[in-house]
Each structure stands twice: as structure tokens, then as C-alpha cells.
N, CA, C, O and the ligand as a Tripos MOL2 file, in Angstrom:
@<TRIPOS>MOLECULE
protein
  297   295    75     0     0
PROTEIN
NO_CHARGES

@<TRIPOS>ATOM
      1 N          -1.7740   -3.7630  -22.7670 N.3       1 MET1
      2 CA         -1.2960   -2.4100  -22.2160 C.3       1 MET1
      3 C          -0.2580   -2.5960  -21.1800 C.2       1 MET1
      4 O          -0.4960   -3.2630  -20.1730 O.2       1 MET1
      5 N           0.8780   -2.0340  -21.3890 N.am      2 ARG2
      6 CA          1.9030   -2.1680  -20.4440 C.3       2 ARG2
      7 C           1.9420   -1.0870  -19.3960 C.2       2 ARG2
      8 O           1.6410    0.0490  -19.7630 O.2       2 ARG2
      9 N           2.2690   -1.2900  -18.1560 N.am      3 ARG3
     10 CA          2.3410   -0.2500  -17.2030 C.3       3 ARG3
     11 C           3.7030    0.3480  -17.1680 C.2       3 ARG3
     12 O           4.7000   -0.3640  -17.0450 O.2       3 ARG3
     13 N           3.7620    1.6110  -17.2710 N.am      4 ASN4
     14 CA          5.0590    2.3620  -17.2560 C.3       4 ASN4
     15 C           5.4600    2.5680  -15.8490 C.2       4 ASN4
     16 O           4.7430    3.2060  -15.0780 O.2       4 ASN4
     17 N           6.6010    2.0380  -15.4890 N.am      5 MET5
     18 CA          7.0850    1.9580  -14.0950 C.3       5 MET5
     19 C           7.4340    3.4080  -13.6570 C.2       5 MET5
     20 O           7.3560    3.7010  -12.4640 O.2       5 MET5
     21 N           7.8220    4.3340  -14.5950 N.am      6 THR6
     22 CA          8.1950    5.6140  -14.2110 C.3       6 THR6
     23 C           6.9700    6.4120  -13.7660 C.2       6 THR6
     24 O           7.1280    7.4930  -13.1990 O.2       6 THR6
     25 N           5.7590    5.9160  -14.0020 N.am      7 LYS7
     26 CA          4.5510    6.5780  -13.6200 C.3       7 LYS7
     27 C           4.1480    6.3210  -12.1410 C.2       7 LYS7
     28 O           3.1660    6.8920  -11.6680 O.2       7 LYS7
     29 N           4.8970    5.4740  -11.4210 N.am      8 ILE8
     30 CA          4.6460    5.2390  -10.1020 C.3       8 ILE8
     31 C           4.8290    6.5870   -9.2630 C.2       8 ILE8
     32 O           5.8180    7.3170   -9.3340 O.2       8 ILE8
     33 N           3.8300    6.7710   -8.5430 N.am      9 LYS9
     34 CA          3.7040    8.0540   -7.7240 C.3       9 LYS9
     35 C           4.8180    8.1040   -6.5610 C.2       9 LYS9
     36 O           5.2680    7.0780   -6.0510 O.2       9 LYS9
     37 N           5.1750    9.2780   -6.2320 N.am     10 LYS10
     38 CA          6.0930    9.5100   -5.2100 C.3      10 LYS10
     39 C           5.6850    8.8040   -3.8970 C.2      10 LYS10
     40 O           6.5430    8.3000   -3.1730 O.2      10 LYS10
     41 N           4.3970    8.7730   -3.6010 N.am     11 SER11
     42 CA          3.8110    8.2710   -2.3740 C.3      11 SER11
     43 C           4.1110    6.7870   -2.3090 C.2      11 SER11
     44 O           4.2620    6.2080   -1.2330 O.2      11 SER11
     45 N           4.1970    6.1600   -3.5360 N.am     12 CYS12
     46 CA          4.5620    4.7800   -3.5450 C.3      12 CYS12
     47 C           5.9260    4.5100   -3.4620 C.2      12 CYS12
     48 O           6.3250    3.6080   -2.7240 O.2      12 CYS12
     49 N           6.8040    5.2880   -4.2340 N.am     13 ARG13
     50 CA          8.2210    5.0630   -4.3000 C.3      13 ARG13
     51 C           8.8670    5.3020   -2.9140 C.2      13 ARG13
     52 O           9.7870    4.5960   -2.5010 O.2      13 ARG13
     53 N           8.3490    6.3160   -2.2320 N.am     14 ASP14
     54 CA          8.9650    6.6280   -0.8820 C.3      14 ASP14
     55 C           8.6520    5.5930    0.1550 C.2      14 ASP14
     56 O           9.3250    5.5770    1.1850 O.2      14 ASP14
     57 N           7.6580    4.7010   -0.0360 N.am     15 LYS15
     58 CA          7.2630    3.7670    0.9820 C.3      15 LYS15
     59 C           8.1160    2.5200    0.8410 C.2      15 LYS15
     60 O           8.5500    2.1460   -0.2480 O.2      15 LYS15
     61 N           8.3470    1.8650    2.0410 N.am     16 LYS16
     62 CA          9.0550    0.7290    2.1100 C.3      16 LYS16
     63 C           8.1350   -0.3690    1.3590 C.2      16 LYS16
     64 O           6.9320   -0.4790    1.5970 O.2      16 LYS16
     65 N           8.7900   -1.1200    0.4830 N.am     17 ARG17
     66 CA          8.0730   -2.1210   -0.2010 C.3      17 ARG17
     67 C           8.4360   -3.4880    0.1570 C.2      17 ARG17
     68 O           9.6060   -3.8440    0.2970 O.2      17 ARG17
     69 N           7.3920   -4.2750    0.3100 N.am     18 TYR18
     70 CA          7.6710   -5.7870    0.7720 C.3      18 TYR18
     71 C           7.2180   -6.5690   -0.4670 C.2      18 TYR18
     72 O           6.2410   -6.2510   -1.1450 O.2      18 TYR18
     73 N           8.0140   -7.6210   -0.7010 N.am     19 ALA19
     74 CA          7.8350   -8.3520   -1.9710 C.3      19 ALA19
     75 C           6.6760   -9.3410   -1.8960 C.2      19 ALA19
     76 O           6.1670   -9.8080   -2.9140 O.2      19 ALA19
     77 N           6.2750   -9.6480   -0.6640 N.am     20 SER20
     78 CA          5.1090  -10.6220   -0.5900 C.3      20 SER20
     79 C           4.1500  -10.2960    0.5260 C.2      20 SER20
     80 O           4.5540   -9.5620    1.4280 O.2      20 SER20
     81 N           2.9170  -10.7690    0.5570 N.am     21 ARG21
     82 CA          2.0260  -10.6150    1.5670 C.3      21 ARG21
     83 C           2.5880  -11.1650    2.8400 C.2      21 ARG21
     84 O           2.3690  -10.5860    3.9030 O.2      21 ARG21
     85 N           3.2890  -12.2370    2.7810 N.am     22 GLU22
     86 CA          3.7740  -12.9390    3.9310 C.3      22 GLU22
     87 C           4.8600  -11.9440    4.6720 C.2      22 GLU22
     88 O           4.8160  -11.7310    5.8830 O.2      22 GLU22
     89 N           5.7150  -11.4360    3.9050 N.am     23 ALA23
     90 CA          6.6790  -10.4730    4.4720 C.3      23 ALA23
     91 C           6.0250   -9.2760    5.0690 C.2      23 ALA23
     92 O           6.3760   -8.8660    6.1760 O.2      23 ALA23
     93 N           5.1020   -8.7120    4.3870 N.am     24 ALA24
     94 CA          4.4510   -7.4470    4.9210 C.3      24 ALA24
     95 C           3.6000   -7.8510    6.0920 C.2      24 ALA24
     96 O           3.5880   -7.0660    7.0390 O.2      24 ALA24
     97 N           2.8790   -8.9650    6.1800 N.am     25 THR25
     98 CA          2.0840   -9.3220    7.2850 C.3      25 THR25
     99 C           2.9760   -9.5970    8.5210 C.2      25 THR25
    100 O           2.6170   -9.1570    9.6140 O.2      25 THR25
    101 N           4.1280  -10.3090    8.3980 N.am     26 ARG26
    102 CA          5.0310  -10.5260    9.4280 C.3      26 ARG26
    103 C           5.5110   -9.2540   10.1000 C.2      26 ARG26
    104 O           5.5510   -9.1490   11.3260 O.2      26 ARG26
    105 N           5.8910   -8.2410    9.2210 N.am     27 ARG27
    106 CA          6.4140   -6.9750    9.6820 C.3      27 ARG27
    107 C           5.1820   -6.2170   10.4030 C.2      27 ARG27
    108 O           5.4280   -5.5430   11.4030 O.2      27 ARG27
    109 N           4.0430   -6.3020    9.9800 N.am     28 ALA28
    110 CA          2.8410   -5.6290   10.4540 C.3      28 ALA28
    111 C           2.5750   -6.2390   11.8670 C.2      28 ALA28
    112 O           2.2930   -5.4870   12.8000 O.2      28 ALA28
    113 N           2.6540   -7.5120   12.0290 N.am     29 ILE29
    114 CA          2.3510   -8.1250   13.3130 C.3      29 ILE29
    115 C           3.4510   -7.7190   14.2760 C.2      29 ILE29
    116 O           3.1360   -7.4820   15.4420 O.2      29 ILE29
    117 N           4.6770   -7.6210   13.8970 N.am     30 GLU30
    118 CA          5.8070   -7.1230   14.6840 C.3      30 GLU30
    119 C           5.5540   -5.7700   15.2250 C.2      30 GLU30
    120 O           5.6980   -5.4960   16.4160 O.2      30 GLU30
    121 N           5.1590   -4.9060   14.2870 N.am     31 LEU31
    122 CA          4.8820   -3.5350   14.6420 C.3      31 LEU31
    123 C           3.6780   -3.3360   15.5580 C.2      31 LEU31
    124 O           3.7030   -2.5680   16.5200 O.2      31 LEU31
    125 N           2.6670   -4.0380   15.2220 N.am     32 ASN32
    126 CA          1.4710   -4.0430   16.1050 C.3      32 ASN32
    127 C           1.7020   -4.4150   17.5320 C.2      32 ASN32
    128 O           1.0930   -3.8890   18.4640 O.2      32 ASN32
    129 N           2.6460   -5.3870   17.6690 N.am     33 ARG33
    130 CA          3.0670   -5.8260   19.0020 C.3      33 ARG33
    131 C           3.7160   -4.7500   19.7370 C.2      33 ARG33
    132 O           3.6400   -4.7000   20.9640 O.2      33 ARG33
    133 N           4.3910   -3.8330   19.0070 N.am     34 LYS34
    134 CA          4.9330   -2.6500   19.6680 C.3      34 LYS34
    135 C           4.1180   -1.5340   19.9190 C.2      34 LYS34
    136 O           4.5390   -0.5390   20.5080 O.2      34 LYS34
    137 N           2.8290   -1.6680   19.4460 N.am     35 GLY35
    138 CA          1.8930   -0.6730   19.6810 C.3      35 GLY35
    139 C           1.7680    0.3190   18.4150 C.2      35 GLY35
    140 O           1.0760    1.3370   18.4430 O.2      35 GLY35
    141 N           2.4530   -0.0640   17.4010 N.am     36 VAL36
    142 CA          2.2780    0.6540   16.0610 C.3      36 VAL36
    143 C           1.2250    0.0250   15.2530 C.2      36 VAL36
    144 O           1.4250   -1.0850   14.7620 O.2      36 VAL36
    145 N           0.0700    0.6780   15.0720 N.am     37 ARG37
    146 CA         -1.1140    0.0750   14.4320 C.3      37 ARG37
    147 C          -0.9550    0.3170   12.8360 C.2      37 ARG37
    148 O          -1.2640    1.3690   12.2770 O.2      37 ARG37
    149 N          -0.4830   -0.6960   12.2690 N.am     38 VAL38
    150 CA         -0.3470   -0.6080   10.7920 C.3      38 VAL38
    151 C          -1.0300   -1.8140   10.1400 C.2      38 VAL38
    152 O          -1.3390   -2.8300   10.7630 O.2      38 VAL38
    153 N          -1.2430   -1.6140    8.8150 N.am     39 LYS39
    154 CA         -1.8530   -2.6800    8.0510 C.3      39 LYS39
    155 C          -1.0640   -2.7730    6.7490 C.2      39 LYS39
    156 O          -0.6470   -1.7620    6.1840 O.2      39 LYS39
    157 N          -0.8650   -4.0360    6.2740 N.am     40 PRO40
    158 CA         -0.2330   -4.2090    4.9660 C.3      40 PRO40
    159 C          -1.3310   -4.1500    3.8930 C.2      40 PRO40
    160 O          -2.4410   -4.6180    4.1470 O.2      40 PRO40
    161 N          -1.0520   -3.5740    2.6640 N.am     41 TYR41
    162 CA         -1.8670   -3.5750    1.6070 C.3      41 TYR41
    163 C          -1.1340   -3.7670    0.3360 C.2      41 TYR41
    164 O           0.0190   -3.3510    0.2180 O.2      41 TYR41
    165 N          -1.7810   -4.4080   -0.6620 N.am     42 GLN42
    166 CA         -1.0360   -4.5730   -1.9260 C.3      42 GLN42
    167 C          -1.2460   -3.2350   -2.8110 C.2      42 GLN42
    168 O          -2.3450   -2.7000   -2.9540 O.2      42 GLN42
    169 N          -0.1440   -2.8070   -3.3370 N.am     43 CYS43
    170 CA         -0.2110   -1.6150   -4.0670 C.3      43 CYS43
    171 C          -0.5540   -1.9270   -5.5240 C.2      43 CYS43
    172 O           0.1180   -2.7580   -6.1350 O.2      43 CYS43
    173 N          -1.5750   -1.2930   -6.0990 N.am     44 PRO44
    174 CA         -1.8990   -1.5540   -7.5500 C.3      44 PRO44
    175 C          -0.9270   -0.8480   -8.5070 C.2      44 PRO44
    176 O          -0.8570   -1.1630   -9.6950 O.2      44 PRO44
    177 N          -0.2010    0.0910   -7.9620 N.am     45 ALA45
    178 CA          0.8330    0.8440   -8.8520 C.3      45 ALA45
    179 C           2.0560    0.0670   -9.0780 C.2      45 ALA45
    180 O           2.5900    0.0630  -10.1870 O.2      45 ALA45
    181 N           2.5580   -0.6330   -8.0150 N.am     46 CYS46
    182 CA          3.8750   -1.3580   -8.1290 C.3      46 CYS46
    183 C           3.8100   -2.8910   -8.0210 C.2      46 CYS46
    184 O           4.7410   -3.6310   -8.3410 O.2      46 CYS46
    185 N           2.5360   -3.3250   -7.5050 N.am     47 GLY47
    186 CA          2.3890   -4.6840   -7.3040 C.3      47 GLY47
    187 C           2.9240   -5.2320   -5.9570 C.2      47 GLY47
    188 O           2.6610   -6.3680   -5.5630 O.2      47 GLY47
    189 N           3.6990   -4.3430   -5.2740 N.am     48 GLY48
    190 CA          4.3350   -4.7810   -4.0700 C.3      48 GLY48
    191 C           3.3970   -4.4720   -2.8740 C.2      48 GLY48
    192 O           2.2450   -4.0740   -3.0450 O.2      48 GLY48
    193 N           3.9410   -4.6740   -1.6740 N.am     49 TRP49
    194 CA          3.0920   -4.4570   -0.4610 C.3      49 TRP49
    195 C           3.7320   -3.2690    0.3660 C.2      49 TRP49
    196 O           4.9420   -3.1740    0.5700 O.2      49 TRP49
    197 N           2.8040   -2.3980    0.8070 N.am     50 HIS50
    198 CA          3.2190   -1.3310    1.5860 C.3      50 HIS50
    199 C           2.5190   -1.3560    3.0030 C.2      50 HIS50
    200 O           1.6070   -2.1540    3.2190 O.2      50 HIS50
    201 N           2.9370   -0.5150    3.9130 N.am     51 MET51
    202 CA          2.3200   -0.5060    5.2220 C.3      51 MET51
    203 C           1.6170    0.7390    5.4430 C.2      51 MET51
    204 O           2.1340    1.7590    4.9880 O.2      51 MET51
    205 N           0.4860    0.8220    6.0870 N.am     52 THR52
    206 CA         -0.2220    2.0520    6.2790 C.3      52 THR52
    207 C          -0.7930    2.2000    7.6200 C.2      52 THR52
    208 O          -1.1940    1.2190    8.2460 O.2      52 THR52
    209 N          -0.8450    3.4610    8.1100 N.am     53 HIS53
    210 CA         -1.4110    3.6740    9.4560 C.3      53 HIS53
    211 C          -2.8160    3.9650    9.3680 C.2      53 HIS53
    212 O          -3.4930    4.0110   10.3960 O.2      53 HIS53
    213 N          -3.3280    4.1700    8.2040 N.am     54 ARG54
    214 CA         -4.8030    4.5870    8.0050 C.3      54 ARG54
    215 C          -5.6820    3.3970    7.9330 C.2      54 ARG54
    216 O          -5.2400    2.2500    7.9900 O.2      54 ARG54
    217 N          -7.0100    3.7120    7.7990 N.am     55 SER55
    218 CA         -8.0400    2.6490    7.6990 C.3      55 SER55
    219 C          -7.9580    1.9910    6.3500 C.2      55 SER55
    220 O          -7.5000    2.5910    5.3780 O.2      55 SER55
    221 N          -8.4000    0.7660    6.2950 N.am     56 PRO56
    222 CA         -8.4800    0.0620    5.0860 C.3      56 PRO56
    223 C          -9.1310    0.7730    3.9520 C.2      56 PRO56
    224 O          -8.6680    0.7460    2.8110 O.2      56 PRO56
    225 N         -10.2670    1.4410    4.3060 N.am     57 MET57
    226 CA        -10.9430    2.2630    3.3030 C.3      57 MET57
    227 C         -10.1270    3.3580    2.7040 C.2      57 MET57
    228 O         -10.0800    3.5470    1.4890 O.2      57 MET57
    229 N          -9.4800    4.0820    3.5930 N.am     58 ALA58
    230 CA         -8.5980    5.1990    3.1610 C.3      58 ALA58
    231 C          -7.4830    4.5910    2.2600 C.2      58 ALA58
    232 O          -7.0960    5.2150    1.2720 O.2      58 ALA58
    233 N          -7.0040    3.4670    2.5700 N.am     59 VAL59
    234 CA         -5.8570    2.7670    1.8060 C.3      59 VAL59
    235 C          -6.3530    2.5080    0.4350 C.2      59 VAL59
    236 O          -5.7210    2.8830   -0.5520 O.2      59 VAL59
    237 N          -7.5510    1.8280    0.3550 N.am     60 LEU60
    238 CA         -8.1010    1.4910   -0.8920 C.3      60 LEU60
    239 C          -8.3200    2.6860   -1.8160 C.2      60 LEU60
    240 O          -8.0280    2.6670   -3.0120 O.2      60 LEU60
    241 N          -8.8460    3.7080   -1.1890 N.am     61 ASN61
    242 CA         -9.2010    4.9390   -1.9540 C.3      61 ASN61
    243 C          -7.8250    5.5180   -2.4810 C.2      61 ASN61
    244 O          -7.7360    5.9080   -3.6450 O.2      61 ASN61
    245 N          -6.8020    5.5660   -1.6450 N.am     62 GLU62
    246 CA         -5.5390    6.0520   -2.1300 C.3      62 GLU62
    247 C          -5.0070    5.2680   -3.2680 C.2      62 GLU62
    248 O          -4.4340    5.8310   -4.2010 O.2      62 GLU62
    249 N          -5.1860    3.9160   -3.2170 N.am     63 ALA63
    250 CA         -4.6980    3.0400   -4.1620 C.3      63 ALA63
    251 C          -5.4820    3.2700   -5.5950 C.2      63 ALA63
    252 O          -4.9000    3.2900   -6.6800 O.2      63 ALA63
    253 N          -6.8000    3.4290   -5.4290 N.am     64 PHE64
    254 CA         -7.6330    3.6440   -6.5410 C.3      64 PHE64
    255 C          -7.2300    4.9750   -7.2310 C.2      64 PHE64
    256 O          -7.0620    5.0500   -8.4480 O.2      64 PHE64
    257 N          -7.0870    6.0150   -6.3840 N.am     65 ILE65
    258 CA         -6.7770    7.3450   -6.8620 C.3      65 ILE65
    259 C          -5.4550    7.3650   -7.6080 C.2      65 ILE65
    260 O          -5.2780    8.0540   -8.6130 O.2      65 ILE65
    261 N          -4.5220    6.5630   -7.0570 N.am     66 GLU66
    262 CA         -3.1920    6.4750   -7.5920 C.3      66 GLU66
    263 C          -3.1610    5.9250   -9.0450 C.2      66 GLU66
    264 O          -2.3560    6.3550   -9.8710 O.2      66 GLU66
    265 N          -4.0430    4.9850   -9.3120 N.am     67 VAL67
    266 CA         -4.1550    4.4570  -10.6430 C.3      67 VAL67
    267 C          -5.2510    5.1410  -11.5490 C.2      67 VAL67
    268 O          -5.5650    4.7100  -12.6580 O.2      67 VAL67
    269 N          -5.8020    6.2640  -10.9460 N.am     68 GLY68
    270 CA         -6.7540    7.0560  -11.6600 C.3      68 GLY68
    271 C          -8.2020    6.4550  -11.7840 C.2      68 GLY68
    272 O          -8.9400    6.7090  -12.7370 O.2      68 GLY68
    273 N          -8.5350    5.6510  -10.7570 N.am     69 MET69
    274 CA         -9.8730    5.0460  -10.7680 C.3      69 MET69
    275 C         -10.7340    5.4990   -9.6350 C.2      69 MET69
    276 O         -11.8480    4.9950   -9.4920 O.2      69 MET69
    277 N         -10.3040    6.3910   -8.8450 N.am     70 GLY70
    278 CA        -10.9680    6.6950   -7.6150 C.3      70 GLY70
    279 C         -11.4030    8.0070   -7.3870 C.2      70 GLY70
    280 O         -11.3150    8.7950   -8.3290 O.2      70 GLY70
    281 N         -11.8880    8.4190   -6.2420 N.am     71 PRO71
    282 CA        -12.1170    7.4930   -5.0710 C.3      71 PRO71
    283 C         -13.3280    6.6330   -5.2920 C.2      71 PRO71
    284 O         -14.3070    7.1110   -5.8640 O.2      71 PRO71
    285 N         -13.3180    5.4350   -4.8850 N.am     72 VAL72
    286 CA        -14.4700    4.4510   -4.9970 C.3      72 VAL72
    287 C         -15.3180    4.4780   -3.7840 C.2      72 VAL72
    288 O         -16.5430    4.4650   -3.9000 O.2      72 VAL72
    289 N         -14.7470    4.5130   -2.6400 N.am     73 TYR73
    290 CA        -15.4520    4.4690   -1.3310 C.3      73 TYR73
    291 C         -15.6760    5.8900   -0.8040 C.2      73 TYR73
    292 O         -14.7710    6.7160   -0.9280 O.2      73 TYR73
    293 N         -16.7840    6.1990   -0.2470 N.am     74 VAL74
    294 CA        -17.0510    7.5060    0.3100 C.3      74 VAL74
    295 C         -17.2290    7.4660    1.7320 C.2      74 VAL74
    296 O         -17.4640    8.5020    2.3540 O.2      74 VAL74
    297 ZN          3.5360    0.8790   -4.4850 Zn       75 ZN75
@<TRIPOS>BOND
     1     1     2 1
     2     2     3 1
     3     3     4 2
     4     3     5 am
     5     5     6 1
     6     6     7 1
     7     7     8 2
     8     7     9 am
     9     9    10 1
    10    10    11 1
    11    11    12 2
    12    11    13 am
    13    13    14 1
    14    14    15 1
    15    15    16 2
    16    15    17 am
    17    17    18 1
    18    18    19 1
    19    19    20 2
    20    19    21 am
    21    21    22 1
    22    22    23 1
    23    23    24 2
    24    23    25 am
    25    25    26 1
    26    26    27 1
    27    27    28 2
    28    27    29 am
    29    29    30 1
    30    30    31 1
    31    31    32 2
    32    31    33 am
    33    33    34 1
    34    34    35 1
    35    35    36 2
    36    35    37 am
    37    37    38 1
    38    38    39 1
    39    39    40 2
    40    39    41 am
    41    41    42 1
    42    42    43 1
    43    43    44 2
    44    43    45 am
    45    45    46 1
    46    46    47 1
    47    47    48 2
    48    47    49 am
    49    49    50 1
    50    50    51 1
    51    51    52 2
    52    51    53 am
    53    53    54 1
    54    54    55 1
    55    55    56 2
    56    55    57 am
    57    57    58 1
    58    58    59 1
    59    59    60 2
    60    59    61 am
    61    61    62 1
    62    62    63 1
    63    63    64 2
    64    63    65 am
    65    65    66 1
    66    66    67 1
    67    67    68 2
    68    67    69 am
    69    69    70 1
    70    70    71 1
    71    71    72 2
    72    71    73 am
    73    73    74 1
    74    74    75 1
    75    75    76 2
    76    75    77 am
    77    77    78 1
    78    78    79 1
    79    79    80 2
    80    79    81 am
    81    81    82 1
    82    82    83 1
    83    83    84 2
    84    83    85 am
    85    85    86 1
    86    86    87 1
    87    87    88 2
    88    87    89 am
    89    89    90 1
    90    90    91 1
    91    91    92 2
    92    91    93 am
    93    93    94 1
    94    94    95 1
    95    95    96 2
    96    95    97 am
    97    97    98 1
    98    98    99 1
    99    99   100 2
   100    99   101 am
   101   101   102 1
   102   102   103 1
   103   103   104 2
   104   103   105 am
   105   105   106 1
   106   106   107 1
   107   107   108 2
   108   107   109 am
   109   109   110 1
   110   110   111 1
   111   111   112 2
   112   111   113 am
   113   113   114 1
   114   114   115 1
   115   115   116 2
   116   115   117 am
   117   117   118 1
   118   118   119 1
   119   119   120 2
   120   119   121 am
   121   121   122 1
   122   122   123 1
   123   123   124 2
   124   123   125 am
   125   125   126 1
   126   126   127 1
   127   127   128 2
   128   127   129 am
   129   129   130 1
   130   130   131 1
   131   131   132 2
   132   131   133 am
   133   133   134 1
   134   134   135 1
   135   135   136 2
   136   135   137 am
   137   137   138 1
   138   138   139 1
   139   139   140 2
   140   139   141 am
   141   141   142 1
   142   142   143 1
   143   143   144 2
   144   143   145 am
   145   145   146 1
   146   146   147 1
   147   147   148 2
   148   147   149 am
   149   149   150 1
   150   150   151 1
   151   151   152 2
   152   151   153 am
   153   153   154 1
   154   154   155 1
   155   155   156 2
   156   155   157 am
   157   157   158 1
   158   158   159 1
   159   159   160 2
   160   159   161 am
   161   161   162 1
   162   162   163 1
   163   163   164 2
   164   163   165 am
   165   165   166 1
   166   166   167 1
   167   167   168 2
   168   167   169 am
   169   169   170 1
   170   170   171 1
   171   171   172 2
   172   171   173 am
   173   173   174 1
   174   174   175 1
   175   175   176 2
   176   175   177 am
   177   177   178 1
   178   178   179 1
   179   179   180 2
   180   179   181 am
   181   181   182 1
   182   182   183 1
   183   183   184 2
   184   183   185 am
   185   185   186 1
   186   186   187 1
   187   187   188 2
   188   187   189 am
   189   189   190 1
   190   190   191 1
   191   191   192 2
   192   191   193 am
   193   193   194 1
   194   194   195 1
   195   195   196 2
   196   195   197 am
   197   197   198 1
   198   198   199 1
   199   199   200 2
   200   199   201 am
   201   201   202 1
   202   202   203 1
   203   203   204 2
   204   203   205 am
   205   205   206 1
   206   206   207 1
   207   207   208 2
   208   207   209 am
   209   209   210 1
   210   210   211 1
   211   211   212 2
   212   211   213 am
   213   213   214 1
   214   214   215 1
   215   215   216 2
   216   215   217 am
   217   217   218 1
   218   218   219 1
   219   219   220 2
   220   219   221 am
   221   221   222 1
   222   222   223 1
   223   223   224 2
   224   223   225 am
   225   225   226 1
   226   226   227 1
   227   227   228 2
   228   227   229 am
   229   229   230 1
   230   230   231 1
   231   231   232 2
   232   231   233 am
   233   233   234 1
   234   234   235 1
   235   235   236 2
   236   235   237 am
   237   237   238 1
   238   238   239 1
   239   239   240 2
   240   239   241 am
   241   241   242 1
   242   242   243 1
   243   243   244 2
   244   243   245 am
   245   245   246 1
   246   246   247 1
   247   247   248 2
   248   247   249 am
   249   249   250 1
   250   250   251 1
   251   251   252 2
   252   251   253 am
   253   253   254 1
   254   254   255 1
   255   255   256 2
   256   255   257 am
   257   257   258 1
   258   258   259 1
   259   259   260 2
   260   259   261 am
   261   261   262 1
   262   262   263 1
   263   263   264 2
   264   263   265 am
   265   265   266 1
   266   266   267 1
   267   267   268 2
   268   267   269 am
   269   269   270 1
   270   270   271 1
   271   271   272 2
   272   271   273 am
   273   273   274 1
   274   274   275 1
   275   275   276 2
   276   275   277 am
   277   277   278 1
   278   278   279 1
   279   279   280 2
   280   279   281 am
   281   281   282 1
   282   282   283 1
   283   283   284 2
   284   283   285 am
   285   285   286 1
   286   286   287 1
   287   287   288 2
   288   287   289 am
   289   289   290 1
   290   290   291 1
   291   291   292 2
   292   291   293 am
   293   293   294 1
   294   294   295 1
   295   295   296 2
@<TRIPOS>SUBSTRUCTURE
     1 MET1         2 RESIDUE 1 A MET
     2 ARG2         6 RESIDUE 1 A ARG
     3 ARG3        10 RESIDUE 1 A ARG
     4 ASN4        14 RESIDUE 1 A ASN
     5 MET5        18 RESIDUE 1 A MET
     6 THR6        22 RESIDUE 1 A THR
     7 LYS7        26 RESIDUE 1 A LYS
     8 ILE8        30 RESIDUE 1 A ILE
     9 LYS9        34 RESIDUE 1 A LYS
    10 LYS10       38 RESIDUE 1 A LYS
    11 SER11       42 RESIDUE 1 A SER
    12 CYS12       46 RESIDUE 1 A CYS
    13 ARG13       50 RESIDUE 1 A ARG
    14 ASP14       54 RESIDUE 1 A ASP
    15 LYS15       58 RESIDUE 1 A LYS
    16 LYS16       62 RESIDUE 1 A LYS
    17 ARG17       66 RESIDUE 1 A ARG
    18 TYR18       70 RESIDUE 1 A TYR
    19 ALA19       74 RESIDUE 1 A ALA
    20 SER20       78 RESIDUE 1 A SER
    21 ARG21       82 RESIDUE 1 A ARG
    22 GLU22       86 RESIDUE 1 A GLU
    23 ALA23       90 RESIDUE 1 A ALA
    24 ALA24       94 RESIDUE 1 A ALA
    25 THR25       98 RESIDUE 1 A THR
    26 ARG26      102 RESIDUE 1 A ARG
    27 ARG27      106 RESIDUE 1 A ARG
    28 ALA28      110 RESIDUE 1 A ALA
    29 ILE29      114 RESIDUE 1 A ILE
    30 GLU30      118 RESIDUE 1 A GLU
    31 LEU31      122 RESIDUE 1 A LEU
    32 ASN32      126 RESIDUE 1 A ASN
    33 ARG33      130 RESIDUE 1 A ARG
    34 LYS34      134 RESIDUE 1 A LYS
    35 GLY35      138 RESIDUE 1 A GLY
    36 VAL36      142 RESIDUE 1 A VAL
    37 ARG37      146 RESIDUE 1 A ARG
    38 VAL38      150 RESIDUE 1 A VAL
    39 LYS39      154 RESIDUE 1 A LYS
    40 PRO40      158 RESIDUE 1 A PRO
    41 TYR41      162 RESIDUE 1 A TYR
    42 GLN42      166 RESIDUE 1 A GLN
    43 CYS43      170 RESIDUE 1 A CYS
    44 PRO44      174 RESIDUE 1 A PRO
    45 ALA45      178 RESIDUE 1 A ALA
    46 CYS46      182 RESIDUE 1 A CYS
    47 GLY47      186 RESIDUE 1 A GLY
    48 GLY48      190 RESIDUE 1 A GLY
    49 TRP49      194 RESIDUE 1 A TRP
    50 HIS50      198 RESIDUE 1 A HIS
    51 MET51      202 RESIDUE 1 A MET
    52 THR52      206 RESIDUE 1 A THR
    53 HIS53      210 RESIDUE 1 A HIS
    54 ARG54      214 RESIDUE 1 A ARG
    55 SER55      218 RESIDUE 1 A SER
    56 PRO56      222 RESIDUE 1 A PRO
    57 MET57      226 RESIDUE 1 A MET
    58 ALA58      230 RESIDUE 1 A ALA
    59 VAL59      234 RESIDUE 1 A VAL
    60 LEU60      238 RESIDUE 1 A LEU
    61 ASN61      242 RESIDUE 1 A ASN
    62 GLU62      246 RESIDUE 1 A GLU
    63 ALA63      250 RESIDUE 1 A ALA
    64 PHE64      254 RESIDUE 1 A PHE
    65 ILE65      258 RESIDUE 1 A ILE
    66 GLU66      262 RESIDUE 1 A GLU
    67 VAL67      266 RESIDUE 1 A VAL
    68 GLY68      270 RESIDUE 1 A GLY
    69 MET69      274 RESIDUE 1 A MET
    70 GLY70      278 RESIDUE 1 A GLY
    71 PRO71      282 RESIDUE 1 A PRO
    72 VAL72      286 RESIDUE 1 A VAL
    73 TYR73      290 RESIDUE 1 A TYR
    74 VAL74      294 RESIDUE 1 A VAL
    75 ZN75       297 GROUP 0 **** ****
């Protein structure tokens, strides 16, 4: 079953995408040093990495909802 790229949600397309965990983590550390509390997470919709201001649980739920599997955590 192939994933249709046009199905990627707006919330995903509008976010800055990082190609690797390393790139996303480096940027997150940089931002956290400036007092911006963000966390990198891998997006199940596009396979890339995004940054979020929210809790890891909220991020996971958003990711699962995006692929029609969630919410998983309450
Ligand atoms: Zn994405």
C-alpha cells in the first residue's frame, strides 16, 4: 500500500521539515538555549522531522490522528 503524498495534512506541510533526527535535534538544542522550549519529533505523515512546542504526548496524539489512528493517549 503506497502513501499518497497529496494526503499530507496542512499542519504538516506548513511546518518546517528537517531531513534527519540529527538536524532536528541540533536545531532544537539551539532554540532551547535561547529559551524556546521545543522538541523534535518524527512525522508519520511525511517521514520528516518537525518541531513542536507541545508535550510529547500531545505530539504523538497529533501524529496518530493525522494518519487516522488516534488519539492513542488520553
Ligand atoms: Zn510531516
